[in-house]
C-alpha positions in Angstrom: -5.8 -4.8 26.1 -5.1 -7.5 23.8 -8.4 -8.5 23.3 -9.1 -4.5 22.1 -6.6 -4.6 19.2 -7.4 -8.5 18.2 -11.6 -6.9 17.6 -10.4 -3.5 16.1 -8.2 -5.7 13.2 -11.4 -7.6 13.0 -13.7 -5.2 11.8 -10.7 -3.5 9.8 -9.6 -6.7 8.2 -12.6 -6.9 5.6 -12.5 -2.8 4.2 -9.1 -3.6 2.2 -10.7 -5.2 -0.4 -12.8 -2.5 -1.1 -10.1 -0.1 -0.1 -8.1 -1.3 -2.5 -10.5 -1.6 -5.2 -12.7 1.4 -5.9 -15.7 1.9 -7.5 -16.3 1.6 -11.0 -16.2 5.2 -13.0 -17.4 5.6 -16.5 -15.2 8.7 -18.2 -16.4 9.1 -21.4 -16.8 5.5 -23.2 -14.4 3.9 -20.8 -14.7 2.3 -17.1 -12.2 2.8 -14.8 -12.2 1.4 -11.4 -9.4 2.5 -9.4 -5.9 0.2 -7.4 -4.2 1.2 -4.6 -1.7 -0.7 -2.2 -3.1 -0.6 1.6 -1.3 -1.8 4.7 -2.1 -0.9 8.1 -1.0 -2.0 11.3 -2.1 -1.4 15.2 -0.7 -1.6 18.5 -1.4 -1.6 22.0 0.5 -1.4 26.1 0.0 -1.4 29.4 1.2 -2.1 33.0 0.0 -3.4 36.5 -2.1 -0.9 37.1 -4.7 -1.2 34.2 -2.8 1.6 32.8 -2.9 1.3 28.4 -3.3 2.6 25.5 -3.1 1.8 21.8 -2.3 4.0 18.3 -3.2 2.5 14.9 -2.1 3.6 11.1 -2.6 3.1 7.8 -1.3 4.1 3.9 -2.7 4.1 1.0 -1.1 4.1 -2.4 -2.6 4.4 -5.2 -0.8 2.4 -8.3 -3.4 2.5 -11.9 -6.6 1.4 -12.9 -8.1 -1.1 -14.7 -9.7 0.3 -17.8 -12.2 -1.3 -20.8 -12.5 0.5 -23.4 -15.0 -0.2 -26.1 -14.1 -3.0 -27.9 -11.1 -3.9 -25.6 -10.2 -6.4 -23.0 -9.6 -5.4 -19.2 -6.4 -3.9 -19.3 -3.9 -3.0 -16.2 -2.5 0.9 -16.3 -0.1 1.6 -13.9 -0.3 5.0 -12.2 3.8 6.5 -13.2 4.1 9.3 -10.8 3.0 6.4 -8.1 6.1 4.0 -9.6 8.2 6.8 -9.6 8.1 7.6 -6.2 8.3 3.7 -4.9 11.9 3.6 -7.0 13.3 6.4 -5.8 14.3 4.6 -2.2 14.7 1.0 -4.5 17.4 2.8 -6.9 19.1 5.0 -4.5 19.9 1.8 -2.1 20.8 -0.3 -4.6 23.2 2.2 -5.8 24.3 2.3 -2.3 24.7 -1.4 -2.3 26.4 -1.5 -5.7 28.8 1.1 -4.7 29.8 -0.7 -1.4 30.4 -3.6 -3.3 33.0 -2.1 -5.7 35.2 -0.7 -2.7 34.9 -4.7 -1.3 36.5 -6.5 -4.0 38.8 -3.5 -5.5 40.6 -4.8 -1.6 
């Protein structure tokens, strides 16, 4: 079973670069290259009776695009909605930690 998971991971690994950087798209006189952050995972298990199973999953989050405009250098422009989506849990956890720290120092 371990060999099967290794084989699947080896076949999927090269796909990462093409899934994180999309094909260039012409919009008017500008060229956009979409960028995302992606990750995947696989797992498998079995017992002594040759019973087994496995599964996997993947996530891709669009983070922005490289933009090339006439007469300008290539520049990265972030996807603000994705940045807000990612920052909300970070802000929430930071608030919880700060609250606990303040309470701990008051005692």
